[in-house]
N, CA, C and O atoms as CSV, one atom per row, in Angstrom:
chain,resi,resn,atom,element,x,y,z
A,1,MET,N,N,10.155,16.551,16.378
A,1,MET,CA,C,10.157,15.759,15.164
A,1,MET,C,C,8.839,15.998,14.439
A,1,MET,O,O,7.783,15.613,14.941
A,2,ASN,N,N,8.880,16.619,13.281
A,2,ASN,CA,C,7.672,16.944,12.528
A,2,ASN,C,C,7.334,15.806,11.563
A,2,ASN,O,O,8.112,15.513,10.655
A,3,THR,N,N,6.191,15.173,11.753
A,3,THR,CA,C,5.728,14.097,10.884
A,3,THR,C,C,4.505,14.586,10.132
A,3,THR,O,O,3.496,14.942,10.741
A,4,GLU,N,N,4.590,14.604,8.812
A,4,GLU,CA,C,3.468,15.052,7.999
A,4,GLU,C,C,2.819,13.866,7.305
A,4,GLU,O,O,3.444,13.210,6.472
A,5,TYR,N,N,1.547,13.587,7.652
A,5,TYR,CA,C,0.789,12.523,7.006
A,5,TYR,C,C,-0.069,13.148,5.913
A,5,TYR,O,O,-0.582,14.256,6.069
A,6,GLN,N,N,-0.220,12.416,4.790
A,6,GLN,CA,C,-0.868,13.014,3.634
A,6,GLN,C,C,-2.018,12.193,3.067
A,6,GLN,O,O,-2.410,12.418,1.922
A,7,GLY,N,N,-2.569,11.260,3.815
A,7,GLY,CA,C,-3.733,10.513,3.360
A,7,GLY,C,C,-3.558,9.010,3.469
A,7,GLY,O,O,-2.441,8.510,3.601
A,8,PHE,N,N,-4.687,8.286,3.412
A,8,PHE,CA,C,-4.715,6.833,3.533
A,8,PHE,C,C,-4.755,6.154,2.172
A,8,PHE,O,O,-5.185,6.751,1.184
A,9,VAL,N,N,-4.302,4.892,2.125
A,9,VAL,CA,C,-4.365,4.068,0.921
A,9,VAL,C,C,-5.012,2.730,1.280
A,9,VAL,O,O,-4.366,1.911,1.933
A,10,PRO,N,N,-6.260,2.476,0.883
A,10,PRO,CA,C,-6.841,1.158,1.110
A,10,PRO,C,C,-6.115,0.111,0.272
A,10,PRO,O,O,-5.782,0.361,-0.886
A,11,TYR,N,N,-5.872,-1.056,0.854
A,11,TYR,CA,C,-5.233,-2.184,0.162
A,11,TYR,C,C,-6.195,-3.350,0.278
A,11,TYR,O,O,-6.325,-3.950,1.345
A,12,LEU,N,N,-6.870,-3.674,-0.820
A,12,LEU,CA,C,-7.957,-4.650,-0.798
A,12,LEU,C,C,-7.602,-5.888,-1.607
A,12,LEU,O,O,-6.801,-5.826,-2.539
A,13,PHE,N,N,-8.212,-7.021,-1.236
A,13,PHE,CA,C,-7.913,-8.314,-1.844
A,13,PHE,C,C,-9.056,-8.758,-2.761
A,13,PHE,O,O,-10.231,-8.599,-2.432
A,14,TYR,N,N,-8.687,-9.320,-3.923
A,14,TYR,CA,C,-9.651,-9.748,-4.936
A,14,TYR,C,C,-9.232,-11.090,-5.510
A,14,TYR,O,O,-8.042,-11.376,-5.642
A,15,ASP,N,N,-10.219,-11.910,-5.850
A,15,ASP,CA,C,-9.922,-13.140,-6.583
A,15,ASP,C,C,-9.509,-12.805,-8.010
A,15,ASP,O,O,-8.663,-13.483,-8.593
A,16,ASP,N,N,-10.111,-11.755,-8.569
A,16,ASP,CA,C,-9.805,-11.335,-9.940
A,16,ASP,C,C,-9.620,-9.813,-9.951
A,16,ASP,O,O,-10.559,-9.065,-10.223
A,17,ALA,N,N,-8.402,-9.374,-9.653
A,17,ALA,CA,C,-8.120,-7.936,-9.575
A,17,ALA,C,C,-8.323,-7.254,-10.921
A,17,ALA,O,O,-8.738,-6.096,-10.968
A,18,ASP,N,N,-8.036,-7.953,-12.016
A,18,ASP,CA,C,-8.221,-7.376,-13.349
A,18,ASP,C,C,-9.690,-7.037,-13.585
A,18,ASP,O,O,-10.000,-5.959,-14.093
A,19,ALA,N,N,-10.590,-7.938,-13.227
A,19,ALA,CA,C,-12.032,-7.687,-13.387
A,19,ALA,C,C,-12.471,-6.540,-12.483
A,19,ALA,O,O,-13.274,-5.702,-12.895
A,20,ALA,N,N,-11.955,-6.493,-11.261
A,20,ALA,CA,C,-12.314,-5.403,-10.350
A,20,ALA,C,C,-11.855,-4.064,-10.912
A,20,ALA,O,O,-12.584,-3.075,-10.844
A,21,MET,N,N,-10.646,-4.034,-11.468
A,21,MET,CA,C,-10.135,-2.793,-12.044
A,21,MET,C,C,-10.995,-2.335,-13.227
A,21,MET,O,O,-11.304,-1.151,-13.356
A,22,ALA,N,N,-11.369,-3.263,-14.067
A,22,ALA,CA,C,-12.216,-2.925,-15.215
A,22,ALA,C,C,-13.550,-2.360,-14.743
A,22,ALA,O,O,-14.049,-1.380,-15.296
A,23,TRP,N,N,-14.123,-2.982,-13.720
A,23,TRP,CA,C,-15.406,-2.528,-13.182
A,23,TRP,C,C,-15.263,-1.139,-12.579
A,23,TRP,O,O,-16.087,-0.268,-12.857
A,24,TYR,N,N,-14.230,-0.905,-11.752
A,24,TYR,CA,C,-14.026,0.398,-11.117
A,24,TYR,C,C,-13.773,1.493,-12.157
A,24,TYR,O,O,-14.177,2.640,-11.967
A,25,THR,N,N,-13.107,1.136,-13.246
A,25,THR,CA,C,-12.873,2.111,-14.326
A,25,THR,C,C,-14.190,2.462,-15.009
A,25,THR,O,O,-14.507,3.634,-15.210
A,26,ARG,N,N,-14.954,1.424,-15.364
A,26,ARG,CA,C,-16.207,1.627,-16.090
A,26,ARG,C,C,-17.259,2.322,-15.229
A,26,ARG,O,O,-17.919,3.251,-15.693
A,27,VAL,N,N,-17.420,1.887,-13.994
A,27,VAL,CA,C,-18.514,2.358,-13.160
A,27,VAL,C,C,-18.175,3.645,-12.409
A,27,VAL,O,O,-18.997,4.560,-12.353
A,28,PHE,N,N,-16.975,3.727,-11.831
A,28,PHE,CA,C,-16.609,4.869,-11.008
A,28,PHE,C,C,-15.690,5.865,-11.697
A,28,PHE,O,O,-15.543,6.994,-11.231
A,29,GLY,N,N,-15.069,5.461,-12.802
A,29,GLY,CA,C,-14.128,6.345,-13.476
A,29,GLY,C,C,-12.745,6.365,-12.846
A,29,GLY,O,O,-11.967,7.280,-13.113
A,30,PHE,N,N,-12.412,5.362,-12.001
A,30,PHE,CA,C,-11.061,5.275,-11.451
A,30,PHE,C,C,-10.084,5.061,-12.596
A,30,PHE,O,O,-10.457,4.505,-13.629
A,31,GLU,N,N,-8.836,5.493,-12.429
A,31,GLU,CA,C,-7.823,5.366,-13.474
A,31,GLU,C,C,-6.704,4.439,-13.022
A,31,GLU,O,O,-6.223,4.531,-11.893
A,32,GLU,N,N,-6.298,3.547,-13.916
A,32,GLU,CA,C,-5.189,2.643,-13.597
A,32,GLU,C,C,-3.877,3.410,-13.575
A,32,GLU,O,O,-3.588,4.193,-14.480
A,33,LEU,N,N,-3.084,3.181,-12.534
A,33,LEU,CA,C,-1.751,3.767,-12.432
A,33,LEU,C,C,-0.671,2.747,-12.748
A,33,LEU,O,O,0.381,3.104,-13.279
A,34,GLY,N,N,-0.916,1.494,-12.432
A,34,GLY,CA,C,0.071,0.451,-12.693
A,34,GLY,C,C,-0.446,-0.894,-12.256
A,34,GLY,O,O,-1.343,-1.005,-11.420
A,35,ARG,N,N,0.157,-1.935,-12.856
A,35,ARG,CA,C,-0.192,-3.303,-12.478
A,35,ARG,C,C,1.046,-4.174,-12.587
A,35,ARG,O,O,1.928,-3.939,-13.413
A,36,TRP,N,N,1.088,-5.186,-11.731
A,36,TRP,CA,C,2.185,-6.141,-11.705
A,36,TRP,C,C,1.569,-7.518,-11.778
A,36,TRP,O,O,0.773,-7.901,-10.921
A,37,CYS,N,N,1.949,-8.276,-12.828
A,37,CYS,CA,C,1.341,-9.576,-13.112
A,37,CYS,C,C,2.324,-10.714,-12.860
A,37,CYS,O,O,3.540,-10.520,-12.866
A,38,ASP,N,N,1.767,-11.916,-12.635
A,38,ASP,CA,C,2.622,-13.091,-12.504
A,38,ASP,C,C,2.993,-13.588,-13.899
A,38,ASP,O,O,2.623,-12.970,-14.897
A,39,ASP,N,N,3.712,-14.684,-13.972
A,39,ASP,CA,C,4.169,-15.219,-15.266
A,39,ASP,C,C,3.026,-15.639,-16.174
A,39,ASP,O,O,3.212,-15.749,-17.385
A,40,ASN,N,N,1.841,-15.877,-15.611
A,40,ASN,CA,C,0.665,-16.256,-16.397
A,40,ASN,C,C,-0.192,-15.060,-16.790
A,40,ASN,O,O,-1.236,-15.224,-17.420
A,41,GLY,N,N,0.244,-13.854,-16.420
A,41,GLY,CA,C,-0.500,-12.644,-16.767
A,41,GLY,C,C,-1.581,-12.261,-15.772
A,41,GLY,O,O,-2.310,-11.298,-16.006
A,42,LYS,N,N,-1.707,-12.999,-14.651
A,42,LYS,CA,C,-2.717,-12.671,-13.637
A,42,LYS,C,C,-2.212,-11.499,-12.799
A,42,LYS,O,O,-1.073,-11.496,-12.332
A,43,VAL,N,N,-3.083,-10.500,-12.618
A,43,VAL,CA,C,-2.723,-9.333,-11.820
A,43,VAL,C,C,-2.487,-9.766,-10.380
A,43,VAL,O,O,-3.368,-10.346,-9.746
A,44,GLN,N,N,-1.294,-9.483,-9.867
A,44,GLN,CA,C,-0.957,-9.776,-8.480
A,44,GLN,C,C,-1.118,-8.535,-7.609
A,44,GLN,O,O,-1.590,-8.620,-6.475
A,45,ASN,N,N,-0.723,-7.381,-8.146
A,45,ASN,CA,C,-0.864,-6.100,-7.449
A,45,ASN,C,C,-1.152,-5.027,-8.474
A,45,ASN,O,O,-0.691,-5.102,-9.613
A,46,ALA,N,N,-1.920,-4.023,-8.064
A,46,ALA,CA,C,-2.257,-2.933,-8.970
A,46,ALA,C,C,-2.560,-1.682,-8.163
A,46,ALA,O,O,-2.849,-1.742,-6.968
A,47,GLU,N,N,-2.486,-0.545,-8.849
A,47,GLU,CA,C,-2.795,0.742,-8.238
A,47,GLU,C,C,-3.758,1.491,-9.138
A,47,GLU,O,O,-3.624,1.476,-10.362
A,48,MET,N,N,-4.738,2.150,-8.514
A,48,MET,CA,C,-5.689,2.958,-9.263
A,48,MET,C,C,-5.784,4.346,-8.630
A,48,MET,O,O,-5.730,4.486,-7.409
A,49,LYS,N,N,-5.923,5.357,-9.468
A,49,LYS,CA,C,-6.097,6.735,-9.000
A,49,LYS,C,C,-7.576,6.953,-8.702
A,49,LYS,O,O,-8.447,6.647,-9.516
A,50,VAL,N,N,-7.832,7.487,-7.515
A,50,VAL,CA,C,-9.198,7.763,-7.073
A,50,VAL,C,C,-9.205,9.191,-6.550
A,50,VAL,O,O,-8.885,9.424,-5.384
A,51,GLY,N,N,-9.566,10.153,-7.398
A,51,GLY,CA,C,-9.490,11.556,-7.000
A,51,GLY,C,C,-8.051,11.911,-6.696
A,51,GLY,O,O,-7.174,11.705,-7.534
A,52,SER,N,N,-7.791,12.443,-5.509
A,52,SER,CA,C,-6.423,12.759,-5.122
A,52,SER,C,C,-5.785,11.597,-4.362
A,52,SER,O,O,-4.648,11.713,-3.905
A,53,GLY,N,N,-6.503,10.476,-4.220
A,53,GLY,CA,C,-5.988,9.314,-3.503
A,53,GLY,C,C,-5.777,8.132,-4.419
A,53,GLY,O,O,-5.851,8.250,-5.642
A,54,GLU,N,N,-5.511,6.982,-3.806
A,54,GLU,CA,C,-5.279,5.753,-4.549
A,54,GLU,C,C,-5.972,4.586,-3.879
A,54,GLU,O,O,-6.259,4.614,-2.682
A,55,LEU,N,N,-6.237,3.561,-4.671
A,55,LEU,CA,C,-6.695,2.258,-4.211
A,55,LEU,C,C,-5.646,1.263,-4.665
A,55,LEU,O,O,-5.254,1.265,-5.832
A,56,TRP,N,N,-5.185,0.414,-3.759
A,56,TRP,CA,C,-4.249,-0.642,-4.129
A,56,TRP,C,C,-4.988,-1.961,-4.072
A,56,TRP,O,O,-5.743,-2.218,-3.134
A,57,LEU,N,N,-4.771,-2.803,-5.081
A,57,LEU,CA,C,-5.456,-4.077,-5.200
A,57,LEU,C,C,-4.456,-5.223,-5.159
A,57,LEU,O,O,-3.376,-5.138,-5.743
A,58,ASP,N,N,-4.821,-6.289,-4.467
A,58,ASP,CA,C,-4.033,-7.515,-4.409
A,58,ASP,C,C,-4.859,-8.604,-5.068
A,58,ASP,O,O,-6.016,-8.804,-4.699
A,59,GLY,N,N,-4.293,-9.310,-6.034
A,59,GLY,CA,C,-5.019,-10.317,-6.790
A,59,GLY,C,C,-4.914,-11.723,-6.233
A,59,GLY,O,O,-5.228,-12.685,-6.934
A,60,SER,N,N,-4.477,-11.869,-4.982
A,60,SER,CA,C,-4.312,-13.207,-4.418
A,60,SER,C,C,-5.595,-13.762,-3.808
A,60,SER,O,O,-5.617,-14.900,-3.340
A,61,GLY,N,N,-6.652,-12.972,-3.810
A,61,GLY,CA,C,-7.938,-13.450,-3.316
A,61,GLY,C,C,-8.165,-13.144,-1.856
A,61,GLY,O,O,-7.223,-13.084,-1.066
A,62,TYR,N,N,-9.427,-12.950,-1.501
A,62,TYR,CA,C,-9.791,-12.666,-0.120
A,62,TYR,C,C,-10.059,-13.969,0.619
A,62,TYR,O,O,-10.714,-14.871,0.096
A,63,ARG,N,N,-9.545,-14.053,1.839
A,63,ARG,CA,C,-9.876,-15.163,2.739
A,63,ARG,C,C,-10.088,-14.568,4.121
A,63,ARG,O,O,-9.298,-13.740,4.576
A,64,ALA,N,N,-11.147,-14.988,4.782
A,64,ALA,CA,C,-11.462,-14.446,6.112
A,64,ALA,C,C,-10.378,-14.773,7.135
A,64,ALA,O,O,-10.231,-14.057,8.125
A,65,ASP,N,N,-9.623,-15.841,6.912
A,65,ASP,CA,C,-8.621,-16.255,7.889
A,65,ASP,C,C,-7.242,-15.640,7.635
A,65,ASP,O,O,-6.272,-16.003,8.300
A,66,ARG,N,N,-7.150,-14.723,6.686
A,66,ARG,CA,C,-5.846,-14.113,6.385
A,66,ARG,C,C,-5.347,-13.307,7.572
A,66,ARG,O,O,-6.128,-12.720,8.321
A,67,THR,N,N,-4.051,-13.294,7.724
A,67,THR,CA,C,-3.421,-12.469,8.755
A,67,THR,C,C,-2.273,-11.714,8.107
A,67,THR,O,O,-2.033,-11.852,6.908
A,68,GLY,N,N,-1.577,-10.931,8.881
A,68,GLY,CA,C,-0.394,-10.229,8.382
A,68,GLY,C,C,-0.743,-9.133,7.405
A,68,GLY,O,O,-1.481,-8.208,7.743
A,69,ASP,N,N,-0.211,-9.229,6.171
A,69,ASP,CA,C,-0.360,-8.156,5.189
A,69,ASP,C,C,-1.799,-7.875,4.793
A,69,ASP,O,O,-2.083,-6.802,4.260
A,70,SER,N,N,-2.731,-8.818,5.039
A,70,SER,CA,C,-4.120,-8.551,4.678
A,70,SER,C,C,-4.736,-7.507,5.599
A,70,SER,O,O,-5.832,-7.012,5.336
A,71,LYS,N,N,-4.037,-7.174,6.674
A,71,LYS,CA,C,-4.504,-6.129,7.579
A,71,LYS,C,C,-3.553,-4.943,7.489
A,71,LYS,O,O,-3.156,-4.375,8.506
A,72,TRP,N,N,-3.197,-4.580,6.281
A,72,TRP,CA,C,-2.239,-3.511,6.016
A,72,TRP,C,C,-2.990,-2.216,5.756
A,72,TRP,O,O,-3.953,-2.194,4.989
A,73,ILE,N,N,-2.553,-1.139,6.392
A,73,ILE,CA,C,-3.143,0.185,6.201
A,73,ILE,C,C,-2.029,1.099,5.718
A,73,ILE,O,O,-1.037,1.301,6.418
A,74,GLY,N,N,-2.190,1.648,4.533
A,74,GLY,CA,C,-1.178,2.535,3.976
A,74,GLY,C,C,-1.467,3.989,4.291
A,74,GLY,O,O,-2.614,4.435,4.261
A,75,ILE,N,N,-0.395,4.725,4.595
A,75,ILE,CA,C,-0.523,6.160,4.855
A,75,ILE,C,C,0.577,6.884,4.088
A,75,ILE,O,O,1.760,6.603,4.282
A,76,TRP,N,N,0.194,7.810,3.224
A,76,TRP,CA,C,1.165,8.652,2.544
A,76,TRP,C,C,1.831,9.545,3.577
A,76,TRP,O,O,1.156,10.111,4.437
A,77,ALA,N,N,3.138,9.675,3.502
A,77,ALA,CA,C,3.878,10.490,4.469
A,77,ALA,C,C,4.965,11.267,3.747
A,77,ALA,O,O,5.497,10.816,2.732
A,78,ALA,N,N,5.290,12.435,4.277
A,78,ALA,CA,C,6.308,13.281,3.662
A,78,ALA,C,C,7.698,12.668,3.796
A,78,ALA,O,O,8.518,12.807,2.888
A,79,ASP,N,N,7.983,11.988,4.914
A,79,ASP,CA,C,9.322,11.458,5.154
A,79,ASP,C,C,9.227,10.208,6.016
A,79,ASP,O,O,9.070,10.303,7.233
A,80,VAL,N,N,9.321,9.040,5.396
A,80,VAL,CA,C,9.194,7.792,6.144
A,80,VAL,C,C,10.399,7.546,7.052
A,80,VAL,O,O,10.288,6.808,8.030
A,81,ASP,N,N,11.531,8.144,6.748
A,81,ASP,CA,C,12.708,7.983,7.603
A,81,ASP,C,C,12.514,8.699,8.941
A,81,ASP,O,O,12.968,8.209,9.974
A,82,VAL,N,N,11.846,9.848,8.928
A,82,VAL,CA,C,11.536,10.555,10.166
A,82,VAL,C,C,10.566,9.719,11.005
A,82,VAL,O,O,10.698,9.646,12.227
A,83,ILE,N,N,9.598,9.093,10.347
A,83,ILE,CA,C,8.649,8.244,11.064
A,83,ILE,C,C,9.373,7.042,11.666
A,83,ILE,O,O,9.088,6.640,12.794
A,84,TYR,N,N,10.312,6.470,10.909
A,84,TYR,CA,C,11.109,5.348,11.421
A,84,TYR,C,C,11.821,5.747,12.716
A,84,TYR,O,O,11.813,4.989,13.686
A,85,GLU,N,N,12.432,6.927,12.732
A,85,GLU,CA,C,13.109,7.410,13.939
A,85,GLU,C,C,12.120,7.550,15.096
A,85,GLU,O,O,12.422,7.174,16.229
A,86,ARG,N,N,10.958,8.085,14.807
A,86,ARG,CA,C,9.938,8.269,15.849
A,86,ARG,C,C,9.501,6.917,16.427
A,86,ARG,O,O,9.365,6.768,17.642
A,87,VAL,N,N,9.284,5.939,15.545
A,87,VAL,CA,C,8.862,4.607,15.972
A,87,VAL,C,C,9.949,3.971,16.844
A,87,VAL,O,O,9.659,3.422,17.907
A,88,ARG,N,N,11.188,4.049,16.392
A,88,ARG,CA,C,12.315,3.498,17.173
A,88,ARG,C,C,12.443,4.197,18.524
A,88,ARG,O,O,12.659,3.549,19.548
A,89,ASP,N,N,12.307,5.535,18.520
A,89,ASP,CA,C,12.402,6.295,19.769
A,89,ASP,C,C,11.292,5.912,20.752
A,89,ASP,O,O,11.451,6.058,21.964
A,90,ALA,N,N,10.160,5.417,20.215
A,90,ALA,CA,C,9.052,4.975,21.060
A,90,ALA,C,C,9.265,3.551,21.565
A,90,ALA,O,O,8.438,3.027,22.312
A,91,GLY,N,N,10.375,2.919,21.158
A,91,GLY,CA,C,10.697,1.580,21.628
A,91,GLY,C,C,10.036,0.457,20.863
A,91,GLY,O,O,9.963,-0.671,21.350
A,92,VAL,N,N,9.550,0.757,19.657
A,92,VAL,CA,C,8.897,-0.265,18.831
A,92,VAL,C,C,9.898,-0.780,17.805
A,92,VAL,O,O,10.518,-0.001,17.081
A,93,ALA,N,N,10.048,-2.100,17.751
A,93,ALA,CA,C,10.976,-2.715,16.799
A,93,ALA,C,C,10.328,-2.830,15.423
A,93,ALA,O,O,9.176,-3.245,15.299
A,94,CYS,N,N,11.083,-2.458,14.394
A,94,CYS,CA,C,10.638,-2.637,13.015
A,94,CYS,C,C,11.846,-2.547,12.102
A,94,CYS,O,O,12.894,-2.029,12.488
A,95,GLU,N,N,11.691,-3.049,10.903
A,95,GLU,CA,C,12.746,-2.969,9.888
A,95,GLU,C,C,12.803,-1.551,9.350
A,95,GLU,O,O,11.775,-0.874,9.317
A,96,PRO,N,N,13.976,-1.076,8.924
A,96,PRO,CA,C,14.073,0.271,8.359
A,96,PRO,C,C,13.311,0.379,7.031
A,96,PRO,O,O,12.989,-0.635,6.412
A,97,PRO,N,N,13.027,1.605,6.601
A,97,PRO,CA,C,12.329,1.808,5.324
A,97,PRO,C,C,13.125,1.220,4.155
A,97,PRO,O,O,14.354,1.153,4.190
A,98,VAL,N,N,12.391,0.795,3.118
A,98,VAL,CA,C,13.018,0.253,1.908
A,98,VAL,C,C,12.372,0.872,0.679
A,98,VAL,O,O,11.196,1.238,0.694
A,99,ASP,N,N,13.161,0.984,-0.390
A,99,ASP,CA,C,12.642,1.411,-1.687
A,99,ASP,C,C,12.092,0.183,-2.390
A,99,ASP,O,O,12.800,-0.810,-2.553
A,100,ARG,N,N,10.824,0.245,-2.811
A,100,ARG,CA,C,10.159,-0.902,-3.429
A,100,ARG,C,C,10.148,-0.766,-4.945
A,100,ARG,O,O,10.227,0.339,-5.482
A,101,GLU,N,N,10.047,-1.904,-5.627
A,101,GLU,CA,C,10.102,-1.945,-7.087
A,101,GLU,C,C,8.948,-1.223,-7.757
A,101,GLU,O,O,9.028,-0.911,-8.945
A,102,PHE,N,N,7.876,-0.951,-7.024
A,102,PHE,CA,C,6.735,-0.256,-7.610
A,102,PHE,C,C,6.754,1.235,-7.314
A,102,PHE,O,O,5.717,1.896,-7.370
A,103,GLY,N,N,7.948,1.776,-6.993
A,103,GLY,CA,C,8.134,3.221,-6.964
A,103,GLY,C,C,7.803,3.951,-5.683
A,103,GLY,O,O,7.494,5.142,-5.715
A,104,VAL,N,N,7.861,3.258,-4.548
A,104,VAL,CA,C,7.628,3.936,-3.279
A,104,VAL,C,C,8.726,3.558,-2.282
A,104,VAL,O,O,9.330,2.490,-2.380
A,105,ARG,N,N,8.966,4.439,-1.338
A,105,ARG,CA,C,9.783,4.129,-0.164
A,105,ARG,C,C,8.794,3.792,0.932
A,105,ARG,O,O,7.852,4.547,1.170
A,106,MET,N,N,8.997,2.648,1.614
A,106,MET,CA,C,7.981,2.124,2.508
A,106,MET,C,C,8.575,1.703,3.850
A,106,MET,O,O,9.656,1.119,3.925
A,107,LEU,N,N,7.840,2.019,4.889
A,107,LEU,CA,C,8.144,1.574,6.244
A,107,LEU,C,C,6.919,0.843,6.767
A,107,LEU,O,O,5.840,1.429,6.848
A,108,ASN,N,N,7.068,-0.434,7.124
A,108,ASN,CA,C,5.963,-1.197,7.697
A,108,ASN,C,C,6.176,-1.345,9.191
A,108,ASN,O,O,7.256,-1.723,9.643
A,109,VAL,N,N,5.126,-1.040,9.956
A,109,VAL,CA,C,5.187,-1.109,11.409
A,109,VAL,C,C,3.974,-1.895,11.906
A,109,VAL,O,O,2.832,-1.514,11.648
A,110,ALA,N,N,4.227,-2.998,12.623
A,110,ALA,CA,C,3.144,-3.781,13.212
A,110,ALA,C,C,2.761,-3.153,14.550
A,110,ALA,O,O,3.620,-2.849,15.377
A,111,ASP,N,N,1.451,-2.963,14.748
A,111,ASP,CA,C,1.005,-2.438,16.038
A,111,ASP,C,C,0.687,-3.595,16.989
A,111,ASP,O,O,0.868,-4.757,16.625
A,112,ASP,N,N,0.229,-3.301,18.162
A,112,ASP,CA,C,-0.073,-4.323,19.165
A,112,ASP,C,C,-1.468,-4.926,18.987
A,112,ASP,O,O,-1.909,-5.714,19.823
A,113,PHE,N,N,-2.169,-4.563,17.905
A,113,PHE,CA,C,-3.560,-4.957,17.746
A,113,PHE,C,C,-3.809,-5.787,16.493
A,113,PHE,O,O,-4.961,-6.025,16.130
A,114,GLY,N,N,-2.738,-6.236,15.822
A,114,GLY,CA,C,-2.878,-7.102,14.660
A,114,GLY,C,C,-2.852,-6.408,13.311
A,114,GLY,O,O,-3.081,-7.051,12.287
A,115,TYR,N,N,-2.578,-5.110,13.286
A,115,TYR,CA,C,-2.518,-4.374,12.028
A,115,TYR,C,C,-1.080,-4.013,11.681
A,115,TYR,O,O,-0.250,-3.807,12.566
A,116,THR,N,N,-0.797,-3.941,10.390
A,116,THR,CA,C,0.480,-3.427,9.909
A,116,THR,C,C,0.210,-2.092,9.247
A,116,THR,O,O,-0.634,-1.988,8.357
A,117,TRP,N,N,0.932,-1.067,9.687
A,117,TRP,CA,C,0.814,0.278,9.132
A,117,TRP,C,C,1.963,0.495,8.165
A,117,TRP,O,O,3.129,0.375,8.544
A,118,GLY,N,N,1.640,0.817,6.914
A,118,GLY,CA,C,2.655,1.061,5.895
A,118,GLY,C,C,2.754,2.547,5.603
A,118,GLY,O,O,1.847,3.132,5.011
A,119,PHE,N,N,3.848,3.151,6.016
A,119,PHE,CA,C,4.077,4.571,5.734
A,119,PHE,C,C,4.846,4.644,4.424
A,119,PHE,O,O,5.902,4.026,4.287
A,120,ILE,N,N,4.320,5.399,3.457
A,120,ILE,CA,C,4.853,5.370,2.093
A,120,ILE,C,C,5.019,6.773,1.532
A,120,ILE,O,O,4.287,7.700,1.879
A,121,ARG,N,N,6.006,6.897,0.655
A,121,ARG,CA,C,6.171,8.124,-0.132
A,121,ARG,C,C,6.645,7.708,-1.513
A,121,ARG,O,O,7.406,6.751,-1.654
A,122,ARG,N,N,6.202,8.417,-2.513
A,122,ARG,CA,C,6.616,8.150,-3.889
A,122,ARG,C,C,8.087,8.465,-4.057
A,122,ARG,O,O,8.591,9.449,-3.515
A,123,LEU,N,N,8.770,7.620,-4.814
A,123,LEU,CA,C,10.156,7.887,-5.188
A,123,LEU,C,C,10.153,8.812,-6.402
A,123,LEU,O,O,9.245,8.744,-7.230
A,124,SER,N,N,11.134,9.651,-6.509
A,124,SER,CA,C,11.247,10.548,-7.655
A,124,SER,C,C,11.521,9.733,-8.905
A,124,SER,O,O,12.326,8.802,-8.885
A,125,LYS,N,N,10.852,10.082,-9.985
A,125,LYS,CA,C,11.097,9.416,-11.268
A,125,LYS,C,C,12.267,10.106,-11.936
A,125,LYS,O,O,12.270,11.325,-12.105
A,126,SER,N,N,13.262,9.320,-12.315
A,126,SER,CA,C,14.448,9.894,-12.958
A,126,SER,C,C,14.396,9.748,-14.451
A,126,SER,O,O,15.316,10.179,-15.146
């Protein structure tokens, strides 16, 4: 079973993701790829291009006591369905991959150490 990994995606938490994005654009030259806002216009999730990689931002704020998704590590992969088969064959229970509204196919796998690994690939734009 050939699994091709293609890089990591940091997923960081901010009280004000919009301000962080503006700062990263101005100071580092990162480029906005997309943002998803709540009904009040507050950025809930966003993506920025950083060289050949990406930074994902969550606007729900950082808390030291967060668990679950706050310990999410994203990895670009050529085929998340192949990874799903590998994980299942290793005897690890997880939900099958899903296509997400922000344009990726994603497989989340919880490890035995408190982290969730998100294997992702971009969906083709039609």
